[in-house]
C-alpha positions in Angstrom: 14.0 -0.2 7.1 15.6 -2.7 9.4 14.0 -5.7 11.1 15.3 -8.2 13.6 13.4 -11.5 13.4 13.4 -13.9 16.3 11.9 -17.4 15.9 9.9 -18.0 19.0 7.8 -20.7 20.6 5.8 -17.9 22.4 6.0 -14.2 22.9 4.0 -11.3 24.4 4.3 -7.6 24.8 3.1 -5.7 27.8 2.3 -2.0 27.8 1.7 -0.4 31.2 1.3 -3.7 32.9 -1.3 -5.0 30.4 -0.8 -7.6 27.7 -0.9 -5.8 24.4 -0.4 -8.8 22.2 0.7 -12.4 22.4 1.5 -15.2 20.0 2.4 -18.8 20.1 4.8 -20.3 17.5 6.1 -17.7 15.1 8.3 -14.7 14.7 8.8 -11.6 16.8 9.6 -8.7 14.4 11.4 -5.7 15.9 10.9 -3.1 13.2 13.0 0.1 12.8 12.0 2.7 10.2 14.7 5.0 8.8 14.5 8.4 7.3 13.6 8.2 3.6 12.1 4.7 3.9 9.1 4.1 1.7 6.2 1.7 1.2 8.5 -0.3 -1.1 10.9 -0.8 1.9 7.9 -2.1 4.0 6.8 -4.4 1.2 10.3 -5.8 0.9 10.7 -6.5 4.6 7.1 -7.9 4.8 7.8 -10.3 1.8 11.1 -11.4 3.2 9.7 -11.9 6.7 6.9 -14.1 5.4 9.0 -16.0 2.9 12.1 -16.8 5.0 12.4 -20.6 5.6 13.5 -20.6 9.2 11.2 -23.3 10.6 12.1 -27.0 10.7 10.6 -29.5 8.3 10.1 -33.2 9.2 13.8 -33.8 8.6 14.8 -31.1 11.1 16.1 -28.7 8.4 15.2 -25.0 8.4 13.1 -25.4 5.3 9.6 -24.0 6.0 8.2 -20.5 6.0 5.9 -19.0 8.6 2.7 -19.9 6.7 3.7 -23.5 6.3 3.8 -24.0 10.1 0.7 -21.8 10.9 3.0 -19.3 12.5 2.1 -16.0 13.9 3.8 -12.5 14.1 4.3 -10.1 17.0 5.4 -6.8 15.4 7.1 -4.2 17.7 8.2 -0.8 16.6 11.8 -0.2 17.7 13.5 3.0 16.5 16.7 2.1 18.4 17.5 -0.3 15.6 18.7 2.8 13.7 21.1 3.8 16.4 24.4 5.4 15.2 27.1 4.3 17.7 30.1 5.3 15.6 31.3 8.1 17.8 31.0 8.8 21.5 29.2 6.7 24.1 25.7 8.0 23.6 23.8 6.6 20.5 22.4 9.0 18.0 19.0 8.3 16.5 19.2 10.8 13.7 18.9 8.0 11.1 15.4 7.1 12.5 12.4 8.4 10.7 10.3 11.2 12.4 7.6 9.7 14.5 4.6 10.5 12.3 6.3 9.0 9.2 7.6 6.0 11.2 4.1 5.3 12.5 2.6 5.5 9.1 5.1 3.0 7.7 4.8 0.7 10.7 1.0 0.6 10.2 1.6 0.0 6.5 3.9 -3.0 7.3 1.3 -4.4 9.6 -1.4 -4.1 7.0 0.8 -5.8 4.4 1.4 -8.9 6.6 -2.2 -9.1 7.8 -3.4 -9.2 4.2 -1.4 -12.4 3.8 -3.6 -14.5 6.1 -1.2 -14.4 9.1 -2.3 -13.8 12.6 -0.5 -10.5 13.6 -0.3 -9.0 17.1 1.4 -5.7 17.8 2.9 -3.5 20.4 1.9 0.1 20.7 3.8 2.6 18.6 5.8 5.0 20.7 5.0 3.3 24.0 7.4 1.9 26.6 7.0 -1.8 26.3 8.2 -5.0 27.9 8.7 -7.9 25.4 8.8 -11.4 26.8 9.8 -14.2 24.4 11.3 -17.6 24.1 13.7 -17.6 21.2 13.5 -21.0 19.7 16.9 -22.3 18.5 18.0 -19.6 19.0 17.3 -18.2 15.6 17.7 -14.5 15.0 17.8 -13.0 11.5 18.6 -9.4 10.5 16.9 -7.9 7.5 17.7 -4.5 6.0 15.9 -3.0 3.0 19.1 -1.1 2.1 20.8 -4.5 1.5 18.4 -5.9 -1.1 19.6 -6.9 -4.5 
């Protein structure tokens, strides 16, 4: 499972012209689910997302996690994070999980973070979406459950 986290001052996702979700200060999570990912991968990414200290403390250092600043999450499914671009010019998405399995794990990830008292907004799985955000910093972090120790 791969996630791109962007620290934002605000963000929203539109689906078919309507706002599907919006947040104030927090993190946009672009979530890609790979073949053979499991609930353990979702739990790892959820825990890392909520525990990363990427918000400034009173001294201006990145020392606070999402919960400490009352931050929110906007979670967007993005299978293109699993693109294989090693050969040719057209990306291959064979590494991405089949839609039914990806949707199940996407929903599982969302339920994990919601159970940790965080406001969570989402996109719509499989929909064409427009994501509008203000990346604060900018701060962008890549998480991959295959790289855990």
